[in-house]
N, C-alpha and C positions, 0 to 999 in steps of 0.2 A: 464229293458232293456234287450232284449235278442242278444246274439252273436252267429254267425255261428260258427262252428267249428274251420276254420282257423283263425278267430279273437281271439276265446279263446285261441288257441294255442299262437298266439302273445301276447296276456296279460299273459298268464303263463310265456312265456320266461320273457318277460319285469319285472314281478315280481320277477322272479329267479335271474335276473341280477341285480336288485336294491337291492334284499336282500343280494348278494355277495357285490355289489360296491356302494351302495347308500350312506353308510357313509363316504367313501373315497370321493366321487364325491362331496357330500355336503361339506365336510371339504376341498377339493381342491377350490371349488367354494367361500368359505367363506374366505379362505386365499387371493384368487385373490382380493375379494371385498375388504378385509382390506388393503391388498397392495395397491391398485388403491386408497382407501380412505386415506389413509397414506401419498402418494405421492401428491394426490391434495392437501391434506391439508399443506403439506410442501411447495409444491408451492405458495400456499395461504400465508403461514407463510413468505416466502420470499418477495413476492411482498409488504406485508405490511410493513416489517421491512425495506426493501430499500424506501419506501414511506415515512414512517416515519423520516428516518435518513436524506433524502432527504430534508424534511421539515426543520429539525433542522438546517442542514448546510444553507439552504436559509435564515433562520431568523439570523444565526450569520453573514452571509455575509451584509444582509441588516441593522442591527444595525452598524457595522465596517464602511460601506460606509457612513452611517448618521453620524459617527463621536461619536457613543456613544459605547464604547468598554464596560462599566459595564452592559448595557443592553443585550450585546451578551454571557456574562458569563453564565449565567442561561441556555442558549440552549446549548452551549458548554459542559456544566458539563452533561447535560443530553445525547448527543451525545457520550462523551467520556465512561460514564457508561453504557449506555446501548446496543451501537451498536459500540463498540472499535475495532471490526475487520472489519468494513465496511469501502469501500474506501472513504465515507464521512467523517468517523471519520479522516482519514488520511488527507484527504483535510483540514479538519476543524483545526486539530493541526497546519498544516503549516500557516493557515489564520490567526490563532489566535497570533500564534508565531510572524507572522509579524507584527500585530497590537501592539503586546506588544512591540516590538523593536523601532516600530515607536513613540510608547508614552514614550520612555525611560526605559521602566522596563524590562531590560535586563536579570535579574535573572528569570523572569517568561517566557521570551521568551526561553531560554536555558532549561528550564525545560520541556516546552512543545516540542521542539525539540529534547530532548533526548527520549520523551515519544513517538513520532513519530518514530524515528529511531529504537526503540524497538519493537513496536507493528505493524507499518505498514506490512502488507502481502505483498504489492508491494515493490518489489525492488527499482524502481524510485523513490518512494517518500521516501523510508529509506536513499537512496543515495542524494536526495534533502535536506532532514532534516540535515543530516551530513554535507553537504557542507555549508549549512546556519550557523549550529552550530559553524563551524570552524570559519567563518567570524566574529561571534559575539566574539570570543575567542581572534580572533587575535585584534579585535577593543580594547578589554580589557587587551590586552599585555599579554595574558595567552598563549605564543607560544608554549611551549611543549605540552600543554594540546590540544590546535588546530592540532598539528603534530599528536598526538595520534590519535584524531577524524577521521583524513583522511588517516590514515595508510594504510587502505583497502578498496577498492570499492566494494560495496554489489552487484553492477550491471556491466555486461562488459561496457555498452554503456557509462557509467561515468567514466571511466579507466582513460581517457587523462584528465578530469577535476581534478581528484582527485591528478594526478600525477603533473599537473600544480599548484593547491593549494600547495602540499608540496613544491614544488620548490619556491613558494612565501615565504613560513615559512622559510625553510632552508636558503634564502636569508637574510630575517630580522634577523635570529640568526646570522647571519654573516659567513655563511658556504657555500661559493660559488661553492666549490666542488660539495657538496651534491646538493646544487640547481641547477647546470650544469645538474648532473646526472637526476634528476627530470623531468627537462625540455625536456630533451634528450628522456626520456621515453615517455613524452608526444606528442612528434613529431613524434615517431614511432608509437604510437596508432592511431593518429588521419589520416582521409583519406586524400589522396593526394590534393583533391579538397576541403577541409574544409577552411573555410574564417578564422576560430580560428588560423591556422596554423601560420598565420602572427605576430599575438600577441604573441604567445609563441615563435616563432622566436625572437622577440624584447626581450623578456624575457631573452632568450637564450644569446643573444650577449651581455646582459648587466652583466653577470656573467662570461664573457669569452669563451663562445662558438661560435661555427663557423657557419657561414650562411649557409643553405644548398641550 
């Protein structure tokens, strides 16, 4: 194939450009391609992880609803070991803890609630686990342990509930002054239109607090 002078000049310029920058350009294209492949792979892995975790949680829920807690255990073990940071593991921990508590296996329920409170990335799940754990501890007459469990809320949205639970425990410990302060804290934290205020107000009055 023959080229005219202009075409030959263009080809020579292209060759010169490629000899200078071809390796760098090829490297950049390779980096971009690898980065995109890595991102696509990560996205695929994330979807797969979520799908598998969701299926295990569904299996747990199915077995518990069927009243067969033991059949839920293998699925929970897989979910806990393979997907511990997944929201499904956090929900699974709470679900299994409730099932164990309902079955009278308090120690197992408490262990799962502790695990959830320590591993859950969601502050709401951590708060829920701690409140449920404190309830079991109160039922077991472990009042000091229950008080330590709700010493501090991990999520601002739960501050009033934690304060209320502290008030309940202080009242059970025979410390009306401390209970009153906790209930007053809860009233201060609750929105004015919260329906929960009426219950806290009753608790406050029961330890000598004033009606608001």
